C-alpha positions as CSV (number, residue, x, y, z in Angstrom):
1,M,-50.8,-6.5,63.3
2,R,-49.8,-10.1,62.6
3,L,-46.8,-9.7,64.9
4,I,-49.1,-8.6,67.8
5,A,-51.4,-11.6,67.1
6,A,-48.4,-14.0,67.2
7,L,-47.0,-12.6,70.4
8,P,-49.3,-14.8,72.7
9,L,-48.2,-17.9,70.9
10,V,-44.5,-17.1,71.4
11,L,-45.0,-16.3,75.0
12,L,-47.0,-19.6,75.5
13,A,-44.2,-21.6,73.8
14,A,-41.7,-20.1,76.2
15,C,-43.5,-21.4,79.3
16,K,-42.2,-24.4,81.3
17,P,-44.5,-27.4,81.6
18,P,-46.6,-27.4,84.8
19,A,-45.6,-29.7,87.8
20,T,-47.4,-33.0,87.8
21,D,-48.0,-35.8,90.3
22,D,-45.5,-38.1,88.3
23,Y,-42.7,-35.6,88.5
24,V,-40.6,-38.0,90.6
25,E,-40.8,-40.6,87.8
26,R,-39.0,-38.2,85.4
27,V,-36.0,-37.9,87.8
28,E,-33.5,-40.7,88.2
29,I,-33.2,-41.7,91.9
30,G,-30.0,-43.6,93.0
31,A,-30.5,-47.1,94.3
32,S,-29.1,-46.3,97.7
33,Q,-29.9,-43.1,99.5
34,D,-28.3,-42.1,102.8
35,M,-31.1,-42.3,105.3
36,P,-30.6,-41.9,109.0
37,S,-30.7,-45.1,111.1
38,A,-33.8,-46.0,113.0
39,P,-34.0,-44.2,116.4
40,L,-32.8,-46.2,119.4
41,E,-35.1,-46.7,122.4
42,S,-34.0,-45.1,125.6
43,P,-32.2,-47.6,127.9
44,D,-33.5,-48.7,131.3
45,T,-31.2,-47.1,133.8
46,E,-32.7,-48.5,137.0
47,G,-29.7,-49.7,139.0
48,A,-27.2,-47.9,136.8
49,L,-24.4,-46.1,138.6
50,W,-21.0,-44.3,137.9
51,A,-17.9,-46.4,138.3
52,D,-14.2,-46.0,137.8
53,S,-12.8,-47.1,134.5
54,D,-9.4,-48.6,133.7
55,R,-8.0,-45.1,133.1
56,P,-7.5,-42.3,135.7
57,L,-9.9,-39.5,135.8
58,R,-12.5,-41.4,133.7
59,L,-15.9,-42.7,134.9
60,V,-18.3,-45.0,133.1
61,Y,-22.0,-45.1,133.6
62,G,-24.2,-48.2,133.4
63,K,-25.5,-51.2,135.1
64,P,-22.9,-53.3,136.8
65,G,-21.8,-56.3,134.5
66,E,-23.3,-54.7,131.4
67,T,-21.9,-52.6,128.6
68,P,-21.6,-49.0,129.8
69,L,-24.0,-46.4,128.5
70,L,-21.6,-43.5,128.5
71,A,-18.2,-42.3,129.7
72,L,-17.0,-39.0,131.2
73,A,-13.2,-38.3,131.2
74,C,-10.9,-35.5,132.1
75,E,-8.1,-35.0,129.6
76,R,-5.1,-32.6,129.8
77,S,-3.2,-31.2,126.9
78,D,0.5,-30.2,126.8
79,N,-0.3,-26.6,127.8
80,S,-2.1,-27.9,130.8
81,S,-5.6,-26.9,129.7
82,S,-8.2,-29.5,130.5
83,T,-11.1,-30.8,128.7
84,V,-14.0,-33.0,129.6
85,R,-14.8,-35.7,127.0
86,L,-18.3,-37.3,127.0
87,T,-18.8,-40.5,125.0
88,R,-22.3,-42.0,124.6
89,F,-21.9,-45.7,123.7
90,A,-24.6,-45.9,121.1
91,P,-24.3,-46.5,117.4
92,A,-24.2,-43.3,115.3
93,D,-24.4,-42.8,111.6
94,P,-21.1,-42.0,110.0
95,Q,-20.1,-38.4,110.4
96,A,-23.4,-37.5,112.0
97,Q,-23.9,-34.3,114.0
98,A,-26.5,-33.4,116.5
99,L,-27.2,-31.3,119.6
100,I,-27.1,-33.2,122.9
101,A,-29.5,-32.0,125.5
102,L,-28.7,-32.1,129.1
103,I,-31.3,-31.2,131.8
104,G,-31.0,-31.5,135.6
105,N,-29.5,-29.9,138.7
106,G,-31.3,-26.6,137.9
107,H,-29.5,-26.4,134.6
108,M,-30.5,-27.0,130.9
109,T,-28.0,-27.0,128.1
110,R,-27.6,-28.1,124.5
111,L,-24.2,-28.7,123.0
112,P,-22.9,-29.9,119.7
113,I,-22.0,-33.6,119.5
114,D,-20.4,-35.5,116.6
115,A,-20.2,-39.2,115.5
116,K,-16.6,-40.2,115.9
117,W,-14.9,-43.4,114.7
118,N,-13.2,-45.2,117.5
119,G,-11.5,-47.9,115.3
120,R,-14.5,-50.3,115.5
121,F,-17.7,-48.2,115.7
122,W,-19.1,-44.7,115.1
123,L,-20.2,-43.4,118.6
124,W,-21.3,-40.1,119.9
125,E,-18.6,-38.0,121.4
126,M,-18.0,-34.4,122.4
127,E,-15.2,-32.4,124.2
128,L,-15.8,-29.2,126.2
129,A,-13.3,-27.0,128.1
130,A,-13.4,-28.1,131.8
131,D,-14.2,-24.6,132.9
132,D,-17.1,-24.3,130.6
133,P,-20.2,-23.4,132.7
134,A,-22.3,-25.7,130.5
135,L,-20.8,-28.7,132.4
136,D,-22.4,-27.4,135.6
137,V,-25.5,-29.5,134.6
138,L,-23.5,-32.6,135.7
139,T,-22.0,-31.2,138.9
140,G,-25.0,-31.4,141.2
141,P,-26.4,-34.3,143.2
142,R,-29.7,-34.8,141.3
143,R,-30.8,-36.7,138.4
144,V,-29.8,-35.5,134.8
145,E,-31.5,-36.4,131.6
146,L,-29.2,-36.8,128.7
147,T,-30.8,-36.9,125.1
148,I,-29.2,-37.3,121.7
149,P,-31.7,-37.4,118.8
150,G,-31.8,-41.0,117.5
151,A,-29.8,-42.4,120.4
152,G,-32.5,-42.1,123.0
153,S,-32.5,-40.5,126.5
154,V,-30.3,-41.7,129.3
155,A,-31.4,-40.9,132.8
156,L,-28.3,-40.3,135.0
157,N,-29.2,-41.4,138.4
158,P,-28.2,-39.0,141.3
159,S,-24.4,-39.1,142.1
160,Q,-21.7,-36.8,143.2
161,R,-19.1,-38.6,141.1
162,P,-19.5,-36.6,137.8
163,G,-19.3,-33.3,139.7
164,Q,-16.2,-34.5,141.5
165,L,-14.6,-35.5,138.2
166,I,-15.3,-32.1,136.6
167,E,-14.2,-30.2,139.7
168,R,-10.9,-32.1,139.8
169,C,-10.5,-31.5,136.0
170,R,-11.0,-27.8,136.7
171,M,-8.0,-27.9,139.2
172,P,-4.4,-27.8,138.2
173,G,-3.6,-31.2,139.8
174,Q,-5.1,-34.4,139.0
175,A,-5.9,-36.1,142.2
176,P,-7.8,-39.4,142.1
177,L,-11.6,-39.5,142.7
178,P,-13.0,-40.7,145.9
179,Q,-14.9,-44.0,145.9
180,E,-18.6,-43.9,146.5
């Protein structure tokens, strides 16, 4: 009988203490926590255009005389497969990953993009097979909206140049791009 009377006390002693409002005070928090950088504002792209870069089959986008906002390049490997590399010239947190959203020309796509170290800065960069249909969003003549979380949205003004680069990248030869 005494054993049965003591059972509630044994069960009560086995319970964990309840959560409290000062729970965080009982846990050691490191002095520096990795937090994402503050989001960037979307750049003004009025007057921005696509221009040739110092490398063949590579275009940069931005306002003349200013730092480019992004680059689009065709790259070939030894086995003659082609890829399209898109670089967003905006600071990225080290080793960050995100989904880039591209909307325009009757297409909408989301693709993985990673922060890559270029030797001086962490920038957003992605590669995609040149024949991937997701690139069709860049091949039309209309405006395209490119968004990376934290790096703002870039309005790509209407131009045939990105589509021409992608089409040439999909071909076996690497003919130069026509001037606009």
